[in-house]
C-alpha positions as CSV (number, residue, x, y, z in Angstrom):
1,M,-67.0,14.5,-6.2
2,L,-66.6,12.8,-2.8
3,K,-63.7,10.6,-4.1
4,K,-66.1,7.8,-3.2
5,L,-68.6,5.6,-5.0
6,V,-72.0,5.1,-3.4
7,N,-74.5,4.4,-6.2
8,E,-74.5,3.8,-9.9
9,C,-77.0,3.4,-12.8
10,K,-76.5,2.4,-16.4
11,I,-79.3,2.7,-19.0
12,N,-78.8,1.3,-22.5
13,I,-81.2,2.9,-24.9
14,T,-82.0,2.8,-28.6
15,I,-82.7,6.0,-30.5
16,A,-84.7,5.4,-33.7
17,T,-85.1,8.0,-36.5
18,E,-88.8,8.6,-37.4
19,G,-87.9,11.2,-40.0
20,P,-84.7,12.6,-41.6
21,L,-82.0,13.5,-39.0
22,L,-79.1,15.8,-39.6
23,I,-76.4,16.6,-37.0
24,K,-74.1,18.7,-39.2
25,S,-70.4,17.8,-39.6
26,G,-69.5,21.5,-40.0
27,Y,-68.2,21.2,-43.5
28,S,-69.5,20.5,-47.0
29,T,-68.0,18.0,-49.5
30,P,-66.0,19.5,-52.4
31,F,-68.4,18.1,-55.0
32,G,-71.3,17.0,-53.0
33,S,-73.9,18.3,-50.6
34,D,-73.8,21.7,-48.8
35,M,-74.5,20.0,-45.4
36,T,-73.6,16.5,-44.4
37,P,-74.0,14.5,-41.2
38,V,-71.2,13.8,-38.8
39,V,-69.2,10.6,-39.6
40,T,-66.8,8.5,-37.7
41,Y,-64.7,5.5,-38.4
42,K,-65.6,2.3,-36.5
43,N,-64.1,-1.1,-37.3
44,G,-62.2,0.5,-40.2
45,Q,-65.4,1.7,-41.9
46,P,-67.0,5.2,-42.0
47,Q,-70.4,5.3,-40.4
48,V,-72.9,8.0,-39.3
49,Y,-73.5,8.4,-35.6
50,I,-75.0,10.7,-33.0
51,P,-72.2,12.3,-30.8
52,G,-72.6,12.0,-27.1
53,S,-72.2,15.8,-26.8
54,S,-75.3,16.2,-29.0
55,I,-77.3,13.8,-26.8
56,K,-76.1,15.6,-23.7
57,G,-77.1,19.0,-25.1
58,V,-80.6,17.8,-26.1
59,F,-81.2,16.1,-22.7
60,R,-80.0,19.1,-20.7
61,S,-82.0,21.6,-22.8
62,H,-85.2,19.5,-22.2
63,M,-84.5,19.1,-18.5
64,E,-84.0,22.9,-18.2
65,M,-87.2,23.6,-20.1
66,I,-89.3,21.3,-17.9
67,S,-87.7,22.6,-14.6
68,R,-88.0,26.3,-15.6
69,S,-91.6,25.8,-16.5
70,I,-92.4,24.6,-13.0
71,N,-90.0,27.0,-11.1
72,D,-87.9,29.7,-12.5
73,L,-85.5,29.4,-9.6
74,A,-84.6,25.8,-10.4
75,V,-82.1,26.2,-13.2
76,C,-79.8,28.9,-14.6
77,D,-79.4,29.9,-18.2
78,P,-76.1,28.5,-19.6
79,F,-76.0,31.2,-22.3
80,F,-76.6,34.1,-19.9
81,T,-73.1,35.4,-19.0
82,Y,-72.1,38.0,-16.4
83,E,-70.2,41.2,-17.3
84,K,-69.4,44.0,-14.9
85,E,-71.9,46.8,-14.7
86,N,-71.5,49.4,-17.4
87,P,-73.7,52.4,-16.5
88,S,-73.2,54.1,-19.9
89,A,-74.7,51.1,-21.6
90,G,-77.5,50.8,-19.1
91,N,-76.4,47.4,-18.0
92,K,-77.3,47.4,-14.3
93,W,-77.4,44.2,-12.3
94,N,-79.6,43.3,-9.3
95,D,-80.6,40.1,-7.6
96,E,-83.5,39.6,-10.1
97,T,-81.5,40.0,-13.3
98,Y,-78.4,38.1,-11.8
99,R,-80.5,35.1,-10.8
100,S,-80.5,33.5,-14.3
101,V,-76.8,33.9,-14.9
102,F,-75.0,30.7,-15.7
103,C,-73.7,29.0,-12.5
104,G,-70.1,28.8,-13.9
105,E,-70.1,32.6,-14.5
106,K,-71.2,33.2,-10.9
107,F,-68.4,31.0,-9.5
108,K,-66.0,32.8,-11.8
109,A,-67.1,36.2,-10.5
110,L,-66.5,35.0,-6.9
111,K,-63.2,33.5,-7.8
112,N,-62.0,36.8,-9.2
113,I,-62.9,38.5,-5.9
114,W,-61.5,35.9,-3.6
115,Q,-58.4,35.3,-5.7
116,E,-55.9,33.4,-3.5
117,Q,-58.5,32.2,-1.1
118,A,-60.7,30.9,-3.9
119,S,-59.2,27.5,-4.1
120,N,-60.1,26.9,-0.4
121,I,-63.6,28.2,-0.6
122,L,-64.7,27.1,-4.1
123,N,-64.4,23.4,-3.3
124,N,-66.7,20.6,-4.4
125,K,-69.0,21.1,-1.5
126,F,-69.5,24.8,-2.1
127,T,-70.0,24.5,-5.9
128,Y,-72.4,21.5,-5.7
129,R,-74.4,23.0,-2.9
130,N,-74.8,26.3,-4.7
131,S,-75.3,25.0,-8.3
132,C,-78.7,24.9,-9.9
133,L,-80.4,21.6,-10.6
134,A,-79.2,21.4,-14.2
135,C,-75.6,22.1,-13.3
136,R,-75.7,19.6,-10.5
137,L,-76.8,16.9,-12.9
138,F,-75.0,17.9,-16.2
139,G,-72.1,19.9,-14.8
140,S,-70.7,23.4,-15.4
141,T,-67.4,25.0,-16.1
142,F,-66.6,24.6,-12.4
143,Y,-68.1,21.2,-11.7
144,T,-68.3,17.8,-13.3
145,G,-71.8,16.5,-13.7
146,R,-73.3,13.2,-12.4
147,L,-74.4,12.0,-15.8
148,F,-72.0,10.6,-18.5
149,F,-72.8,10.1,-22.2
150,N,-71.4,7.9,-24.9
151,D,-71.7,8.3,-28.7
152,A,-74.7,6.5,-30.2
153,Y,-73.6,4.1,-33.0
154,L,-75.6,2.2,-35.6
155,K,-77.4,-0.7,-33.9
156,D,-76.9,-2.7,-37.1
157,P,-73.7,-1.5,-38.9
158,G,-74.6,-3.9,-41.8
159,I,-77.9,-2.1,-42.4
160,S,-79.2,-2.7,-45.9
161,G,-79.1,0.3,-48.2
162,N,-77.5,3.7,-47.5
163,P,-78.6,5.2,-44.2
164,V,-78.2,8.7,-45.7
165,E,-80.5,10.3,-48.1
166,R,-80.1,13.5,-50.2
167,R,-82.7,16.3,-50.0
168,D,-83.0,19.4,-52.1
169,C,-83.9,22.7,-50.4
170,V,-84.5,26.4,-51.1
171,G,-84.7,29.5,-49.0
172,L,-88.1,31.4,-49.1
173,D,-88.8,35.1,-48.8
174,R,-90.9,35.6,-45.7
175,F,-93.0,38.3,-47.4
176,S,-93.4,37.2,-51.0
177,G,-93.2,33.5,-50.5
178,G,-90.8,33.3,-53.5
179,V,-87.3,31.7,-53.6
180,I,-84.7,34.0,-52.0
181,S,-81.7,31.7,-52.0
182,G,-80.8,28.3,-53.3
183,P,-81.2,25.7,-54.5
184,F,-78.9,23.9,-52.1
185,D,-78.9,20.3,-50.9
186,L,-78.2,18.4,-47.7
187,E,-77.6,14.8,-46.7
188,A,-79.6,13.5,-43.7
189,I,-79.9,10.1,-42.0
190,R,-83.1,8.6,-43.3
191,S,-86.1,7.4,-41.3
192,G,-86.0,3.9,-39.7
193,V,-82.3,3.9,-38.7
194,E,-81.5,2.8,-35.1
195,F,-78.7,3.9,-32.9
196,E,-77.6,2.5,-29.5
197,T,-75.9,4.2,-26.6
198,E,-75.4,3.9,-22.9
199,L,-76.0,6.5,-20.1
200,Y,-74.1,6.3,-16.9
201,L,-75.3,8.0,-13.7
202,R,-72.9,8.0,-10.7
203,N,-73.2,9.3,-7.1
204,Y,-76.7,10.6,-7.9
205,E,-79.4,12.1,-5.8
206,A,-82.9,10.4,-6.1
207,W,-84.3,13.4,-8.0
208,Q,-81.5,13.1,-10.6
209,L,-82.6,9.5,-11.4
210,G,-86.1,10.9,-11.7
211,A,-85.0,13.7,-14.1
212,L,-83.2,11.1,-16.3
213,L,-86.2,8.8,-16.4
214,M,-88.5,11.8,-17.2
215,I,-86.2,12.7,-20.2
216,I,-86.2,9.1,-21.4
217,K,-90.0,8.8,-21.1
218,D,-90.4,11.9,-23.2
219,L,-87.9,10.5,-25.7
220,K,-90.0,7.3,-25.9
221,D,-93.1,9.4,-26.4
222,G,-91.6,11.4,-29.3
223,F,-91.4,14.8,-27.5
224,I,-87.7,15.3,-28.1
225,R,-86.0,16.1,-31.4
226,F,-82.3,16.0,-32.4
227,G,-80.2,18.0,-34.8
228,M,-80.9,20.9,-37.1
229,G,-84.2,21.8,-38.8
230,S,-86.3,20.4,-35.9
231,S,-89.0,23.0,-36.6
232,R,-89.3,22.0,-40.3
233,G,-89.6,18.3,-40.4
234,L,-86.1,17.1,-39.4
235,G,-85.0,15.4,-36.2
236,K,-88.0,13.4,-35.1
237,V,-86.9,10.4,-33.1
238,S,-88.2,7.9,-30.6
239,G,-86.4,5.8,-28.0
240,R,-86.7,2.7,-25.9
241,V,-84.8,1.2,-23.0
242,N,-82.9,-2.0,-23.8
243,R,-81.1,-2.6,-20.4
244,F,-81.4,-1.1,-17.0
245,W,-78.7,-1.6,-14.3
246,L,-78.7,-0.2,-10.8
247,A,-76.0,-0.9,-8.2
248,Y,-74.5,0.0,-4.8
249,L,-71.5,-1.1,-2.8
250,E,-73.2,-3.7,-0.7
251,P,-71.6,-2.9,2.7
252,L,-73.2,0.6,2.4
253,V,-76.8,-0.6,2.0
254,K,-77.3,-3.5,4.4
255,D,-80.4,-1.8,5.8
256,M,-81.9,-0.8,2.5
257,N,-85.3,-2.4,1.7
258,H,-85.8,-3.9,-1.7
259,N,-88.6,-1.5,-2.6
260,E,-86.2,1.5,-2.1
261,I,-83.6,3.3,-4.2
262,W,-81.2,5.3,-2.2
263,G,-79.9,8.6,-3.4
264,L,-76.6,10.4,-2.5
265,G,-78.1,12.2,0.4
266,K,-78.8,9.0,2.2
267,F,-75.0,8.4,2.4
268,L,-74.3,12.0,3.4
269,V,-76.2,12.5,6.7
270,N,-74.5,15.8,7.5
271,G,-75.9,17.4,4.3
272,E,-72.7,19.2,3.6
273,Y,-73.4,19.0,-0.2
274,G,-76.9,20.4,0.3
275,T,-78.5,17.0,0.0
276,N,-81.5,15.6,1.8
277,A,-80.9,12.9,4.5
278,E,-84.1,11.1,3.4
279,D,-83.0,10.9,-0.2
280,I,-85.1,7.8,-1.2
281,I,-87.4,6.7,-4.0
282,K,-90.0,4.2,-2.7
283,I,-91.8,2.0,-5.1
284,E,-94.7,-0.4,-4.7
285,E,-93.0,-3.6,-5.6
286,D,-89.6,-5.1,-4.5
287,L,-86.8,-4.7,-7.0
288,P,-84.9,-8.0,-7.9
289,Y,-81.7,-7.0,-6.1
290,Q,-78.9,-9.6,-6.1
291,S,-75.5,-9.7,-4.4
292,I,-72.8,-10.0,-7.1
293,G,-69.2,-9.6,-5.9
294,L,-68.9,-6.3,-4.0
295,R,-72.1,-4.9,-5.4
296,K,-75.7,-5.2,-4.6
297,E,-77.4,-4.7,-7.9
298,F,-80.3,-5.5,-10.2
299,F,-80.2,-5.8,-13.9
300,V,-82.9,-6.4,-16.5
301,E,-82.9,-6.3,-20.3
302,T,-84.9,-7.0,-23.4
303,Q,-84.8,-10.5,-24.9
304,Q,-83.8,-11.3,-28.5
305,E,-86.5,-13.0,-30.5
306,S,-86.0,-16.2,-32.5
307,E,-83.6,-16.3,-35.4
308,E,-86.5,-16.0,-37.9
309,N,-87.3,-12.6,-36.5
310,D,-84.3,-10.6,-35.3
311,A,-86.3,-7.6,-34.1
312,L,-86.1,-6.8,-30.4
313,S,-89.4,-7.4,-28.6
314,D,-90.9,-5.4,-25.8
315,N,-90.0,-7.3,-22.7
316,D,-92.7,-7.4,-20.0
317,G,-90.1,-7.6,-17.2
318,L,-88.1,-4.6,-18.3
319,N,-91.2,-2.5,-19.1
320,S,-92.8,-3.4,-15.8
321,I,-89.8,-2.4,-13.8
322,V,-89.0,0.8,-15.6
323,S,-92.7,1.8,-15.5
324,S,-92.8,1.1,-11.7
325,L,-89.8,3.4,-11.2
326,E,-90.9,6.2,-13.5
327,N,-93.8,7.7,-11.5
328,P,-92.3,7.8,-8.0
329,A,-88.9,8.9,-9.3
330,I,-90.4,11.7,-11.4
331,K,-92.5,12.8,-8.4
332,V,-89.3,13.1,-6.4
333,Y,-87.8,15.2,-9.2
334,V,-90.8,17.5,-9.4
335,D,-90.8,17.9,-5.6
336,E,-87.1,19.0,-5.8
337,I,-87.9,21.5,-8.5
338,Q,-90.7,23.0,-6.4
339,S,-88.5,23.3,-3.3
340,Q,-85.8,25.4,-5.0
341,E,-85.3,28.9,-3.7
342,A,-82.9,31.7,-4.5
343,K,-79.4,30.8,-3.1
344,E,-78.0,33.6,-1.0
345,Q,-74.4,32.9,-1.9
346,M,-75.2,33.0,-5.6
347,S,-77.0,36.4,-5.4
348,Y,-75.8,39.8,-6.7
349,S,-76.1,41.2,-3.2
350,Y,-73.7,38.5,-1.9
351,L,-71.3,39.3,-4.7
352,N,-71.3,43.0,-3.7
353,E,-70.6,42.1,-0.1
354,Q,-67.5,40.1,-1.1
355,G,-66.0,42.9,-3.1
356,T,-66.5,45.4,-5.9
357,A,-68.9,43.8,-8.5
């Protein structure tokens, strides 16, 4: 997008298991458990990890749930696909039913109509402007998102004991309460195991930073679960922020106050991407911005305790800054949700106008 770089944010977080966690590998071992966690090789050794794709899926799903709860028009349904009307099957489309169709499917339908002209019309400006909030942040089949994820690896690869435990399970009959299948077993990552990863947000709008901070806050508060079996005791995790880094190219922000965070719209005054020209988060206290090379940035992280206690402490500086950002940033995110309306160029009526739907 833009082929420019205007703002960046990196957030390093720890994800700690507070119960068994299983992100399935997709295969069972020949003589072992029926379900096993995903494993990768790092530094020549096999180790369990949390794939970046799993983190992205959980974060997107949580953001969609919150946004949809406030305003149905804010996000699409990535699993709701569009197929041409089939009267014999009673499958009739209208603006109301078409509204929730995945943004990528809507762009695909327009591409099929416009054909040779599609490459000129379906450019970055059109797709970003007409995408829902979730697709703007996380991307779709027609557009790369603003938020990038890394795999989460063991914080301490030399962790004492096996991080994986074996659990026996059976399937129960919903009517009689007796065993209907099994026994079978699974291997899950045990409680108390910590993983570390980094999130990278680039060329973001102010509300997108707010959405990310909202998700991380809910992760810290234990409202987000990972992996399979989340409704039956698996997947409970918590999170904490280890490092927070925010930066701009300094020549672009000479007039920025130190109590402001500028979003993408502040750099796109013509609004061609559907952004807000006053795309700013204002906080009560000044941020400790510094000029480092070409960038104007601020960086804060937790401090390591003494060698006698190698646990990471809660750092007052980090917690204070993140907390001061959360409320105003999340408010900008909520305001953006509430302002969303049906997009004319993404309606079924518009699709019909362009050609035979």
